[in-house]
C-alpha positions in Angstrom: -37.0 -9.3 -6.1 -35.9 -8.3 -2.8 -33.0 -10.4 -1.4 -33.7 -12.0 2.0 -32.1 -10.1 5.0 -28.9 -11.5 6.1 -29.2 -12.6 9.7 -26.2 -11.3 11.8 -25.3 -12.5 15.4 -23.6 -10.0 17.5 -20.2 -11.0 18.6 -19.1 -11.0 22.2 -16.8 -7.8 21.2 -19.9 -5.8 19.9 -21.9 -3.9 22.6 -24.0 -1.8 20.6 -27.1 -4.0 19.0 -29.1 -0.7 18.5 -26.6 0.6 16.0 -26.5 -2.8 14.2 -30.4 -2.7 14.0 -30.2 0.9 12.6 -27.6 0.0 10.1 -29.6 -3.1 8.8 -32.8 -1.0 8.6 -31.1 1.5 6.4 -29.6 -1.2 4.2 -32.9 -2.9 4.0 -34.6 0.4 2.8 -32.0 1.1 0.2 -32.2 -2.4 -1.0 -35.9 -2.0 -1.6 -35.3 1.2 -3.2 -32.8 -0.3 -5.6 -35.3 -3.1 -6.4 -38.0 -0.4 -7.2 -35.6 1.5 -9.6 -34.6 -1.6 -11.4 -38.3 -2.4 -11.9 -38.9 1.0 -13.2 -36.2 0.9 -15.6 -37.3 -2.4 -17.0 -40.8 -1.0 -17.4 -39.3 1.8 -19.5 -37.6 -0.6 -21.8 -40.6 -2.7 -22.2 -42.9 0.3 -23.3 -40.1 1.4 -25.8 -39.4 4.7 -23.9 -37.1 6.8 -25.9 -36.8 9.6 -23.1 -32.9 9.3 -22.6 -33.1 11.9 -19.9 -35.5 9.9 -17.8 -33.2 6.9 -18.0 -30.1 8.9 -17.0 -31.9 10.2 -13.9 -33.2 6.8 -12.9 -29.6 5.4 -13.3 -28.0 8.1 -11.4 -30.4 7.5 -8.4 -29.9 3.7 -8.6 -26.1 4.2 -8.5 -26.4 6.5 -5.4 -28.4 4.1 -3.6 -26.1 1.4 -4.7 -23.1 2.9 -3.2 -24.9 3.6 0.1 -26.3 0.3 0.4 -22.9 -1.1 0.2 -21.3 1.4 2.6 -24.0 0.3 5.2 -23.3 -3.4 4.4 -19.7 -2.7 4.9 -20.4 -1.5 8.3 -22.2 -4.7 9.4 -19.0 -6.7 8.9 -17.8 -5.4 12.2 -21.0 -7.1 13.9 -20.5 -10.4 12.2 -18.9 -13.8 12.8 -16.5 -15.6 10.7 -19.2 -18.1 9.7 -21.5 -15.3 8.4 -19.0 -13.9 6.2 -20.0 -16.2 3.2 -23.4 -15.1 3.3 -22.8 -11.5 3.6 -20.4 -11.9 0.6 -23.4 -13.5 -1.3 -25.7 -10.7 -0.3 -23.1 -8.0 -1.8 -22.5 -10.2 -4.8 -26.3 -10.6 -5.5 -26.8 -6.7 -5.2 -23.7 -6.0 -7.5 -24.9 -8.5 -10.1 -28.6 -7.1 -10.3 -27.2 -3.5 -10.6 -24.5 -4.3 -13.2 -27.1 -6.3 -15.1 -29.6 -3.5 -15.4 -26.7 -1.1 -16.5 -25.8 -3.5 -19.4 -29.5 -3.8 -20.3 -30.1 0.0 -20.2 -26.7 0.6 -22.1 -27.7 -1.9 -24.9 -31.3 -0.7 -25.1 -30.1 3.0 -25.6 -27.5 2.0 -28.2 -30.5 0.2 -30.3 -32.3 3.7 -30.1 -29.6 5.5 -31.7 -28.4 2.8 -34.1 -31.4 2.9 -36.7 -30.9 6.8 -37.1 -27.2 6.2 -37.8 -27.9 3.1 -40.0 -30.3 5.3 -42.1 -27.8 8.2 -42.4 -25.1 5.7 -43.6 -27.5 4.1 -46.2 -28.3 7.5 -47.4 -24.7 8.5 -47.9 -23.8 5.3 -49.3 -26.9 5.5 -52.1 -25.8 9.0 -52.9 -22.2 8.0 -53.2 -23.4 5.1 -55.7 -25.7 7.6 -57.4 -22.8 9.9 -58.0 -20.7 7.0 -59.4 -23.6 6.3 -61.7 -23.5 9.9 -63.0 -19.8 9.7 -64.0 -19.4 6.2 -65.7 -16.6 7.2 -67.9 -15.1 10.4 -66.5 -14.3 9.9 -62.8 -12.3 13.4 -62.6 -15.5 15.3 -63.2 -17.1 16.8 -60.2 -20.7 15.3 -59.8 -22.3 18.7 -59.8 -21.3 19.1 -63.6 -23.1 16.2 -64.6 -27.2 17.1 -65.0 -29.5 14.7 -63.2 -31.6 14.3 -66.5 -28.8 12.2 -67.8 -29.5 9.5 -65.2 -33.3 9.5 -65.9 -32.6 9.2 -69.7 -30.4 6.1 -68.9 -32.4 3.4 -67.4 -30.2 0.6 -68.3 -27.6 2.0 -66.0 -30.1 2.1 -63.1 -30.9 -1.5 -63.7 -27.0 -2.6 -63.8 -25.9 -0.6 -61.0 -28.9 -1.2 -58.6 -27.6 -4.4 -57.2 -24.4 -2.6 -56.0 -26.4 -0.1 -53.9 -27.9 -2.5 -51.4 -24.5 -4.4 -50.4 -22.8 -1.2 -49.9 -25.4 0.2 -47.7 -25.8 -2.9 -45.6 -22.1 -3.2 -45.1 -21.9 0.5 -43.9 -24.8 -0.1 -41.6 -22.8 -3.0 -40.0 -19.8 -1.0 -39.6 -21.7 1.7 -37.7 -23.1 -1.0 -35.4 -19.9 -2.8 -34.6 -18.2 0.6 -33.9 -21.0 1.6 -31.5 -20.9 -1.7 -29.5 -17.1 -2.1 -29.4 -16.7 1.3 -27.7 -19.3 1.5 -24.8 -19.7 4.7 -22.8 -19.8 3.1 -19.5 -16.1 2.0 -18.5 -15.7 -1.8 -17.8 -13.4 -3.4 -15.3 -10.0 -4.3 -16.3 -10.6 -8.1 -16.4 -14.0 -7.9 -18.0 -12.4 -9.7 -21.2 -12.2 -12.9 -19.0 -16.0 -12.9 -18.8 -16.2 -12.9 -22.5 -14.4 -16.0 -23.0 -16.3 -19.1 -23.7 -15.5 -22.2 -21.7 -14.2 -25.4 -23.7 -13.8 -23.4 -27.0 -10.6 -22.1 -28.6 -10.1 -18.4 -27.9 -10.5 -16.2 -31.3 -9.0 -12.8 -31.1 -10.7 -9.9 -33.1 -8.8 -9.4 -36.2 -7.4 -5.8 -37.0 -9.1 -4.0 -39.8 -5.9 -2.3 -40.7 -3.8 -4.1 -43.1 -0.1 -4.2 -42.3 2.4 -4.0 -45.2 5.5 -6.4 -45.3 7.9 -3.4 -44.8 5.9 -2.3 -41.6 6.0 -6.0 -40.3 9.7 -6.3 -40.9 10.2 -2.9 -39.3 8.3 -3.9 -36.2 10.1 -7.0 -36.0 13.5 -5.5 -36.2 12.6 -2.8 -33.7 11.4 -5.6 -31.2 14.9 -7.0 -31.1 16.1 -4.0 -29.2 13.4 -4.5 -26.6 14.8 -6.4 -23.4 13.1 -9.8 -22.6 10.1 -9.1 -20.2 9.8 -11.7 -17.6 6.3 -12.0 -16.1 5.8 -12.0 -12.2 4.2 -15.1 -10.6 0.9 -14.9 -9.0 0.6 -16.6 -5.7 -3.3 -16.0 -5.0 -2.7 -12.6 -3.1 -5.5 -10.4 -4.2 -3.2 -7.2 -4.0 -1.3 -8.4 -6.9 -4.1 -9.8 -8.9 -4.7 -6.8 -11.1 -1.1 -6.3 -11.9 -0.8 -10.0 -13.0 -3.8 -10.2 -15.1 -3.1 -6.9 -16.9 0.5 -8.2 -18.0 -0.7 -11.7 -18.7 -3.2 -10.2 -21.1 -0.6 -8.1 -22.8 2.1 -10.4 -23.1 0.3 -13.8 -23.5 -3.5 -13.6 -24.2 -3.2 -10.9 -26.9 -0.6 -12.7 -28.9 -2.5 -13.8 -32.0 0.1 -16.6 -32.9 -0.5 -18.4 -29.6 -2.9 -21.2 -29.3 -5.0 -21.8 -26.2 -2.7 -25.0 -25.5 0.3 -22.6 -25.2 -1.6 -20.0 -23.3 -2.6 -22.5 -20.7 1.0 -23.8 -20.1 2.1 -20.1 -19.8 -0.8 -19.6 -17.3 0.2 -22.6 -15.2 4.1 -21.6 -15.3 3.2 -18.2 -13.6 1.1 -19.3 -10.9 2.2 -20.5 -7.3 0.7 -21.2 -4.0 -3.2 -20.9 -3.6 -3.4 -19.8 -7.3 -1.6 -22.8 -8.6 -3.7 -25.0 -6.2 -6.9 -23.6 -7.6 -6.3 -24.6 -11.2 -4.0 -27.7 -10.6 -6.8 -30.2 -11.6 -7.5 -28.6 -14.8 -4.7 -30.2 -16.7 -2.6 -28.4 -19.6 -5.1 -28.5 -22.4 -6.1 -25.4 -24.0 -9.7 -26.3 -23.8 -9.7 -25.5 -20.1 -7.8 -22.1 -20.6 -11.1 -20.0 -20.2 -12.1 -22.1 -17.3 -8.7 -21.6 -15.5 -8.9 -17.7 -16.1 -12.6 -17.6 -14.6 -11.5 -19.6 -11.6 -8.7 -17.3 -10.7 -11.2 -14.3 -11.3 -13.7 -16.0 -9.0 -11.4 -16.9 -6.2 -8.8 -14.1 -6.2 -10.3 -11.2 -8.3 -13.4 -10.3 -6.8 -13.7 -6.4 -6.2 -14.8 -6.8 -2.5 -12.0 -9.4 -1.9 -9.4 -7.1 -3.5 -10.9 -4.0 -1.7 -10.6 -5.8 1.7 -6.9 -6.6 1.3 -6.1 -3.0 0.2 -8.0 -1.7 3.5 -5.9 -4.1 5.5 -2.8 -3.1 4.1 -3.7 0.7 4.7 -5.0 0.4 8.2 -3.1 -2.4 10.0 0.2 -0.3 10.3 1.7 1.5 13.2 1.2 5.2 13.9 3.8 7.2 11.9 6.1 9.6 13.9 6.5 13.3 13.3 10.0 13.0 11.8 9.6 9.5 10.1 9.6 10.8 6.4 10.2 7.2 4.9 7.3 5.7 6.5 5.0 8.4 5.3 6.3 7.9 2.0 5.6 4.2 2.1 2.0 5.0 3.3 1.6 7.5 0.4 2.9 4.9 -2.3 0.3 2.2 -0.8 -2.5 4.9 -1.1 -1.4 5.7 -4.6 -1.5 1.9 -5.5 -4.8 1.5 -3.9 -6.5 4.4 -5.9 -5.0 2.9 -9.1 -6.1 -0.7 -8.5 -9.6 0.6 -7.4 -9.9 2.6 -10.6 -9.2 -0.5 -12.7 -11.7 -2.7 -10.6 -14.4 0.0 -10.8 -15.0 -0.5 -7.1 -14.6 2.1 -4.2 -17.4 1.2 -1.6 -15.4 -0.7 0.9 -12.3 1.6 0.8 -14.4 4.7 1.1 -16.3 3.8 4.1 -15.9 6.4 6.8 -14.4 3.9 9.5 -11.8 2.9 7.1 -10.9 6.6 6.2 -10.5 7.4 9.8 -8.3 4.4 10.5 -6.2 5.5 7.7 -5.9 9.2 8.9 -5.2 8.2 12.3 -2.0 6.6 11.2 -0.6 10.0 10.2 1.3 12.2 12.6 -0.8 14.5 14.8 0.3 17.7 12.9 -0.9 16.1 9.6 -4.2 15.0 11.0 -4.9 18.8 12.1 -3.9 20.0 8.4 -6.3 17.0 7.2 -9.3 18.4 9.1 -8.9 21.9 7.2 -8.8 20.0 4.0 -11.8 18.1 4.9 -13.7 21.4 5.4 -13.0 22.4 1.9 -14.2 19.1 0.5 -17.6 18.9 2.4 -18.3 22.7 1.1 -18.3 21.2 -2.3 -21.2 18.9 -1.3 -19.3 15.8 -1.3 -17.9 13.4 1.1 -14.2 12.8 1.5 -12.5 9.8 -0.4 -9.6 7.7 -0.2 -8.5 9.6 -3.3 -8.7 12.8 -1.4 -6.4 11.3 1.4 -3.9 10.1 -1.3 -3.7 13.6 -2.9 -3.2 15.4 0.4 -0.6 13.1 1.4 1.5 13.1 -1.8 1.7 16.8 -1.4 3.0 16.4 2.1 5.6 13.8 0.9 6.6 16.1 -1.9 7.3 18.8 0.7 9.2 16.4 3.1 11.5 15.2 0.3 12.0 18.7 -1.2 15.8 18.8 -2.5 16.4 22.2 -0.9 14.4 22.3 2.4 12.9 18.6 2.9 15.5 17.7 5.6 14.7 20.7 7.7 12.5 19.5 10.4 11.7 20.2 14.3 14.3 18.6 16.5 13.4 17.4 20.0 15.0 19.2 22.9 18.5 18.4 24.2 18.6 16.1 27.0 19.7 17.8 30.2 21.0 15.5 32.9 20.8 17.9 35.6 17.1 19.1 34.7 16.1 15.4 34.6 17.7 14.6 38.1 15.8 17.6 39.7 12.5 16.5 38.1 13.1 13.0 39.3 14.0 14.2 42.9 10.9 16.3 42.9 8.7 13.4 41.9 10.3 11.2 44.7 9.7 13.9 47.3 6.0 14.3 46.2 5.7 10.6 46.4 7.0 10.2 50.0 5.0 13.0 51.3 1.9 11.3 50.0 2.9 7.9 51.3 3.4 9.0 55.0 0.2 11.2 55.1 -2.3 9.6 57.6 -5.9 9.5 56.8 
């Protein structure tokens, strides 16, 4: 179902309505193509199509259109008023949900196609193992090949007594195969996808480890942990720039601890939020039954990919232009770019940051001599049939910073010419003379 087009009113600062109409037209066409692709993929699933190549081709085309549509949608933010931002955010979220939903459906369907084959193979292997154990009831050290098959046919009693053991083993093996495939999907998930899996108003149940730990190993780990300094979690104030870091640390040090209850997790969560984040969950109380709800609220309000991307773009584009010999400012920008790329890889969202206007604003902050070098790098990138990205700028700037801070030659720079007071006075006198001569000249 095609989403209704977002109505955008030109603000007083924008003077090019034709560009806005062209962008909206391209975005509308891409949205329609995405809708048709989703419909075709669902038809393949309903028809029980087993052609994986066809699914891969459709999904690749869908992802390309998805990224292009979000890039055009990002450009429309320059034409929108403040009152229209929620509507535009909703359009983008609806588009993202549609694409992510069909990706999940496709991954699940393709996994179910390969599961029966794996299950049959597992059952055959399990049955053969049981048959071998039936062939060697008294001498397990003897190789199965040394026992003739006729001995099994001549002993039907063994077949009847051992038959009930074959079915449970094969079924258990099939279940293990299914769980292994489902627990390691090929498509990477965002870093905070585990929050979506939590069930509200229910106690959190962590998956149990399949590996048994001996008492000696447990005591060794306990003794080794005493040498680790106490880790203090940072507090989260609601700044989207620090959401990924906070949620990642909270999961490791609080959520994944099996001995903690949701009551204790909820108390720890409220102890480590301040500002807007504290205000968002202040009315939920401290009971563990609201733990999942609190995490989902924090993700909804401060962890949306578009919100994080917009905060990163502002951090990278709103600074002053870096002067030629300002090595420290260049290093600070490089660090911000590295952090931006790392965060976007966790969020799995690059559309806003990789918009061409944002990339231009980032590059314009560089010294002029680096801008010229970047132009040469862009030529090499485009010859590889792909557009430049923020990751390319980050890699380029890291090399430049590495050169600027080289231990032997990093401090060598072009110094400005020395100030000559005589020459400056002569130039000033010349300008005054020219100015007087121009002022007394009659028309």
